[in-house]
Backbone as a printed PyTorch tensor [residue, N CA C, xyz], in Angstrom:
tensor([[[  0.6470,  -1.1190,  -0.0100],
         [ -0.1470,  -0.2130,  -0.1070],
         [  0.4590,   1.4540,   0.2650]],

        [[  1.7670,   1.5260,   0.8940],
         [  2.9330,   2.2370,   0.7060],
         [  3.1490,   2.7880,  -0.5040]],

        [[  4.1210,   1.7090,  -1.4900],
         [  3.5770,   2.3550,  -2.9260],
         [  3.1350,   2.4170,  -3.7280]],

        [[  2.0040,   2.1210,  -3.7100],
         [  1.0840,   3.0200,  -4.4300],
         [  0.4660,   4.3740,  -3.3680]],

        [[  0.7500,   5.1760,  -2.1420],
         [  0.6270,   6.2060,  -1.6680],
         [  2.1990,   6.7480,  -2.5920]],

        [[  2.8350,   6.0020,  -2.5160],
         [  4.3520,   6.8380,  -3.6770],
         [  4.1010,   7.4530,  -5.0650]],

        [[  3.0400,   6.8830,  -5.7130],
         [  2.4660,   6.6350,  -6.8820],
         [  1.4030,   8.1870,  -7.1690]],

        [[  0.4470,   7.9360,  -5.6310],
         [ -0.8770,   8.7770,  -5.7640],
         [ -0.1280,  10.4010,  -5.4680]],

        [[  1.1160,  10.2040,  -4.7990],
         [  1.4730,  11.5260,  -4.5610],
         [  2.0960,  12.1590,  -5.4220]],

        [[  3.2050,  11.0730,  -6.3430],
         [  3.6440,  11.5350,  -8.0390],
         [  2.9110,  11.9030,  -8.6730]],

        [[  1.7510,  11.5680,  -8.4080],
         [  0.7780,  11.6970,  -9.6840],
         [  0.4050,  12.8950,  -9.1230]],

        [[ -0.6080,  13.4470,  -7.9190],
         [ -0.2960,  14.7940,  -7.1440],
         [  0.5040,  15.8810,  -7.7230]],

        [[  1.8500,  15.8230,  -7.4970],
         [  3.1020,  16.3590,  -7.9730],
         [  2.8890,  16.8810,  -9.6470]],

        [[  2.7330,  15.7600, -10.3860],
         [  2.1440,  15.7410, -12.0090],
         [  1.1800,  16.9900, -12.0380]],

        [[  0.3850,  17.3980, -11.7360],
         [ -0.9410,  17.6750, -11.5810],
         [ -0.2070,  19.2700, -11.3950]],

        [[  0.5520,  19.2930, -10.0420],
         [  1.0540,  20.3770,  -9.6690],
         [  1.6490,  21.5740, -10.4110]],

        [[  2.9810,  20.4480, -11.2160],
         [  3.9760,  20.7430, -12.2810],
         [  2.6810,  21.2140, -13.6960]],

        [[  1.9320,  20.9620, -13.8460],
         [  1.0470,  20.5310, -14.8860],
         [  0.3060,  22.1750, -15.1080]],

        [[ -0.0140,  22.3720, -13.9270],
         [ -0.8120,  23.2410, -13.2050],
         [  0.1460,  25.0140, -12.8010]],

        [[  1.3370,  24.8320, -12.8390],
         [  2.1570,  26.2980, -12.1140],
         [  3.2460,  26.1400, -13.1900]],

        [[  3.6760,  25.0840, -13.9920],
         [  4.6780,  25.3490, -14.3340],
         [  4.4910,  25.7190, -15.6340]],

        [[  5.2420,  27.0630, -16.3700],
         [  4.4270,  27.8950, -17.8410],
         [  5.3920,  26.3470, -18.5890]],

        [[  4.7440,  26.7420, -19.9450],
         [  5.3990,  25.9350, -21.0980],
         [  6.4360,  26.1160, -21.5950]],

        [[  7.4790,  26.5330, -21.1690],
         [  8.8490,  26.8120, -21.7200],
         [  9.6070,  26.3120, -21.2810]],

        [[ 10.8050,  26.8440, -22.0980],
         [ 12.3040,  25.7940, -21.9090],
         [ 12.7990,  26.0220, -20.3680]],

        [[ 12.4890,  26.9780, -19.4340],
         [ 12.3780,  26.7780, -18.5190],
         [ 11.6530,  25.5530, -17.6030]],

        [[ 10.7700,  24.9210, -18.4010],
         [ 10.0460,  23.7910, -17.4210],
         [ 10.8270,  22.7540, -17.5450]],

        [[ 12.0050,  22.7450, -18.2510],
         [ 12.7930,  21.5990, -18.7260],
         [ 13.4770,  20.8390, -17.2630]],

        [[ 14.4100,  21.2700, -16.4290],
         [ 15.0350,  20.5720, -15.5430],
         [ 13.5450,  20.2210, -14.7010]],

        [[ 13.0340,  21.1520, -14.0690],
         [ 11.4550,  20.1670, -12.9770],
         [ 11.0330,  19.5640, -13.7600]],

        [[ 10.8750,  19.2000, -15.2090],
         [ 10.0120,  18.1980, -15.1600],
         [ 11.2350,  16.8790, -15.5070]],

        [[ 12.0160,  16.8250, -16.2340],
         [ 12.8940,  16.3710, -16.4830],
         [ 12.9220,  15.1140, -14.7950]],

        [[ 13.5210,  16.2340, -13.8780],
         [ 13.5730,  15.3500, -12.7500],
         [ 12.5570,  14.4310, -12.4820]],

        [[ 11.0840,  15.1170, -12.3790],
         [  9.5550,  14.1440, -12.2610],
         [ 10.2650,  13.1990, -12.8140]],

        [[ 10.3360,  12.9900, -13.8950],
         [ 10.1960,  12.1250, -14.7870],
         [ 11.1530,  11.0880, -14.4540]],

        [[ 11.9630,  11.3310, -14.5220],
         [ 12.8650,  10.2930, -13.6890],
         [ 12.7090,   9.7940, -12.3040]],

        [[ 12.6290,  10.4930, -11.2400],
         [ 11.6780,  10.1330,  -9.7760],
         [ 10.6600,   9.6660,  -9.8760]],

        [[  9.8660,   9.7510, -11.2610],
         [  8.4650,   8.9720, -11.4980],
         [  8.5430,   7.2300, -11.8180]],

        [[  9.4040,   7.1930, -12.6900],
         [ 10.2820,   6.1990, -13.3100],
         [ 10.7970,   5.5680, -11.8800]],

        [[ 11.5230,   5.3070, -11.0740],
         [ 11.7880,   4.8500,  -9.7660],
         [ 10.8330,   4.3760,  -8.9730]],

        [[  9.3700,   5.0280,  -9.3530],
         [  8.4280,   4.2970,  -8.3180],
         [  7.8010,   2.3930,  -9.0930]],

        [[  7.7330,   1.7510,  -7.9080],
         [  7.5600,   0.5900,  -7.9620],
         [  5.7710,   0.2540,  -7.3530]],

        [[  5.0050,   0.6840,  -7.9700],
         [  3.6540,   0.1660,  -7.6150],
         [  2.9800,  -1.0320,  -7.5000]],

        [[  2.4860,  -0.9750,  -6.1780],
         [  1.7480,  -2.9120,  -5.8440],
         [  0.7300,  -3.3920,  -6.3820]],

        [[  0.5950,  -3.9830,  -7.3670],
         [ -0.6220,  -4.6570,  -7.9490],
         [ -0.9080,  -3.8610,  -9.5350]],

        [[  0.1010,  -3.3160,  -9.6660],
         [ -0.2160,  -2.2630, -10.8730],
         [  0.9260,  -2.2280, -11.7680]],

        [[  0.8000,  -1.6130, -12.9520],
         [  1.8220,  -1.1920, -13.7820],
         [  2.0970,   0.0740, -13.4580]],

        [[  3.0590,   0.9820, -13.9470],
         [  3.2520,   2.5890, -13.5950],
         [  2.8830,   3.0090, -14.7400]],

        [[  1.8270,   4.0440, -14.8230],
         [  1.0310,   4.7370, -15.9690],
         [  2.0790,   5.4470, -16.2550]],

        [[  3.0710,   4.9600, -17.3490],
         [  3.8550,   6.0920, -17.7790],
         [  3.1690,   6.6080, -19.1760]],

        [[  2.8280,   6.1990, -19.9180],
         [  2.1930,   6.3120, -21.0410],
         [  1.2880,   7.7410, -20.9050]],

        [[  0.2400,   7.1890, -19.6660],
         [ -0.7500,   7.9810, -19.4240],
         [ -0.2400,   9.4690, -18.7890]],

        [[  1.6570,   9.6540, -17.8370],
         [  1.8600,  10.3530, -17.3040],
         [  2.9110,  11.1400, -18.9920]],

        [[  2.9180,  10.3260, -19.8870],
         [  3.8790,  11.4760, -21.0290],
         [  2.5490,  11.4650, -21.6900]],

        [[  1.4060,  11.1790, -22.0350],
         [  0.1710,  11.3030, -22.7150],
         [ -0.3040,  13.3630, -22.3110]],

        [[ -0.0300,  13.0400, -21.1080],
         [ -0.8300,  14.8990, -20.1500],
         [  0.4730,  15.5890, -20.4580]],

        [[  1.6740,  15.2930, -20.1010],
         [  2.4200,  16.5890, -20.7450],
         [  2.8480,  16.6330, -21.7460]],

        [[  2.3880,  15.8410, -23.1730],
         [  2.3640,  16.0770, -24.5200],
         [  1.2260,  17.1730, -24.7310]],

        [[  0.2940,  16.8400, -23.9650],
         [ -1.0670,  17.6230, -24.3390],
         [ -1.0780,  18.9720, -23.8750]],

        [[ -0.8860,  19.3700, -22.1270],
         [ -1.3290,  20.0710, -21.5770],
         [  0.4970,  21.1300, -21.4630]],

        [[  1.4630,  20.1430, -21.8760],
         [  3.0770,  21.5030, -21.7340],
         [  3.1170,  20.9070, -23.3310]],

        [[  2.6330,  21.6720, -24.7550],
         [  2.9840,  21.1260, -26.0140],
         [  4.2300,  21.0500, -26.5690]],

        [[  4.5470,  22.7820, -25.7480],
         [  6.0310,  23.1380, -26.2480],
         [  7.5460,  22.5460, -25.3820]],

        [[  7.2680,  22.0400, -24.1090],
         [  8.0960,  21.9580, -23.5580],
         [  8.1200,  20.0200, -23.6770]],

        [[  7.0620,  18.8800, -24.3120],
         [  7.2350,  18.2250, -24.8660],
         [  7.8880,  17.9120, -26.3960]],

        [[  8.3060,  19.0300, -27.1720],
         [  9.3720,  19.2710, -28.1100],
         [ 10.2010,  19.5500, -27.8260]],

        [[ 10.2980,  20.0570, -27.1710],
         [ 11.6210,  20.7980, -26.4150],
         [ 12.7240,  19.2530, -26.1510]],

        [[ 12.0190,  18.8730, -25.2390],
         [ 12.1010,  17.0580, -24.7430],
         [ 12.1620,  16.7450, -25.7630]],

        [[ 11.7060,  16.0380, -26.7810],
         [ 11.5510,  15.4290, -27.6860],
         [ 13.2930,  15.6540, -29.2780]],

        [[ 12.7990,  16.9190, -29.2590],
         [ 14.1960,  17.8990, -30.4160],
         [ 15.4390,  17.6850, -29.4490]],

        [[ 15.5350,  17.5510, -28.3800],
         [ 17.0780,  18.3670, -27.5800],
         [ 17.0080,  16.7360, -26.9990]],

        [[ 16.9660,  15.4490, -27.0530],
         [ 16.9890,  14.9190, -25.9340],
         [ 18.4010,  14.0930, -26.2060]],

        [[ 19.3950,  13.9700, -25.7440],
         [ 20.6190,  12.9850, -26.1780],
         [ 20.1830,  11.7520, -24.9550]],

        [[ 19.4730,  11.6010, -24.1050],
         [ 18.8050,  10.6620, -23.2200],
         [ 18.3180,   9.6410, -23.5950]],

        [[ 18.9530,   8.2870, -23.9590],
         [ 17.6340,   7.6150, -24.5960],
         [ 16.1640,   7.3350, -23.7690]],

        [[ 16.3480,   7.2570, -22.5610],
         [ 15.0890,   7.5230, -21.9780],
         [ 14.5820,   7.9840, -22.1800]],

        [[ 14.1290,   9.7370, -22.1390],
         [ 13.5970,  10.2230, -22.4980],
         [ 13.0990,  10.3890, -24.2390]],

        [[ 14.7110,   9.7760, -24.8870],
         [ 13.9240,   9.3820, -26.7270],
         [ 12.6470,   8.8000, -26.3520]],

        [[ 12.8550,   7.3670, -25.7420],
         [ 11.7620,   6.9960, -25.7270],
         [ 10.5720,   6.9150, -25.4420]],

        [[ 10.5190,   7.7880, -24.2460],
         [  9.1120,   7.8300, -23.4190],
         [  8.8040,   9.3100, -24.4130]],

        [[  9.1700,  10.0960, -25.0590],
         [  8.7800,  10.9510, -26.1310],
         [  7.8410,  10.4900, -27.0200]],

        [[  7.9740,   9.1430, -27.5300],
         [  7.2570,   8.5030, -28.3580],
         [  6.1390,   7.5960, -27.7070]],

        [[  5.7080,   7.9130, -26.5780],
         [  4.7140,   6.8330, -25.8770],
         [  3.7420,   8.2290, -26.3860]],

        [[  2.2060,   7.6130, -26.8320],
         [  0.8830,   8.7930, -26.6420],
         [ -0.0770,   6.9450, -26.3510]],

        [[ -1.3160,   8.1960, -25.8200],
         [ -2.5350,   7.3970, -26.0440],
         [ -3.8360,   8.7590, -26.3760]],

        [[ -4.7600,   8.3270, -25.9350],
         [ -5.5420,   9.2320, -25.8030],
         [ -5.9370,   9.9110, -24.9500]],

        [[ -5.7320,  11.1130, -24.5760],
         [ -5.6000,  12.2620, -23.4840],
         [ -6.7480,  11.5940, -22.7080]],

        [[ -8.0490,  11.8950, -23.3950],
         [ -9.2040,  11.7920, -22.1330],
         [ -9.0710,  10.4790, -21.4170]],

        [[ -8.4460,   9.0710, -22.1940],
         [ -8.4220,   7.7990, -21.2900],
         [ -7.1560,   8.2870, -20.5000]],

        [[ -6.0220,   8.3070, -21.0110],
         [ -5.3640,   8.7670, -19.8040],
         [ -5.6330,   9.7470, -18.8980]],

        [[ -6.1860,  10.7090, -18.8220],
         [ -7.1210,  11.6570, -17.4620],
         [ -7.9880,  10.4920, -16.8730]],

        [[ -8.5390,  10.4060, -16.9590],
         [ -9.5510,   9.0490, -16.9760],
         [ -8.9260,   8.0920, -16.0290]],

        [[ -7.8750,   7.3940, -16.4710],
         [ -7.1560,   6.4240, -15.3890],
         [ -6.0610,   7.0540, -14.7700]],

        [[ -5.5240,   8.1070, -14.5960],
         [ -4.9440,   8.9100, -13.4700],
         [ -5.5210,   9.4410, -12.4050]],

        [[ -6.7370,   9.6790, -13.0400],
         [ -7.9230,  10.2640, -11.7740],
         [ -8.2950,   9.0640, -10.7610]],

        [[ -8.6720,   7.7820, -11.7960],
         [ -8.7110,   6.5120, -10.8530],
         [ -8.1640,   6.1550, -10.1550]],

        [[ -6.3200,   6.3470, -10.6210],
         [ -5.3320,   5.8200,  -9.8690],
         [ -5.4870,   6.8950,  -8.2460]],

        [[ -5.7920,   8.2680,  -8.4510],
         [ -6.2100,   9.5260,  -7.5880],
         [ -6.9130,   9.2690,  -6.4910]],

        [[ -8.2090,   8.1970,  -6.9610],
         [ -9.3690,   7.9960,  -6.1840],
         [ -9.2340,   6.5810,  -5.1770]],

        [[ -7.7090,   6.1140,  -5.9480],
         [ -7.2010,   4.0190,  -5.1230],
         [ -8.0750,   3.5390,  -5.4360]],

        [[ -8.2910,   3.3080,  -6.7670],
         [ -8.7490,   2.2860,  -7.4350],
         [ -7.7950,   1.8370,  -8.2710]],

        [[ -7.2600,   0.1600,  -8.0100],
         [ -6.3080,  -0.5010,  -8.9720],
         [ -6.6640,  -0.3480, -10.0300]],

        [[ -6.1050,  -0.4560, -11.1160],
         [ -6.2960,  -0.7630, -12.3310],
         [ -4.4830,  -0.9500, -12.7310]],

        [[ -4.7500,  -2.1930, -13.5030],
         [ -3.7850,  -3.1160, -13.9080],
         [ -3.1720,  -2.7220, -15.2070]]])
């Protein structure tokens, strides 16, 4: 359960970043740091919602997303910026996780 609390806290942090950090080059350090910490989470009973997280960033911060995609010399970020899914579905899955539902 503690690991899922870590995931929920991380998703709340994502929402905070999406709401407060401008969609500019200055957003690269906080979002890169966030993505790296997010990927270290080991949730219990589910997979990490990585595609959902990247979809949220792509839609909510399109300039940042393109900067990450274009200027990344990091294989991990290059791979992550090629992940996407339907935005509404990503939003729904994240909301369900935040409400405590276990989604595989």
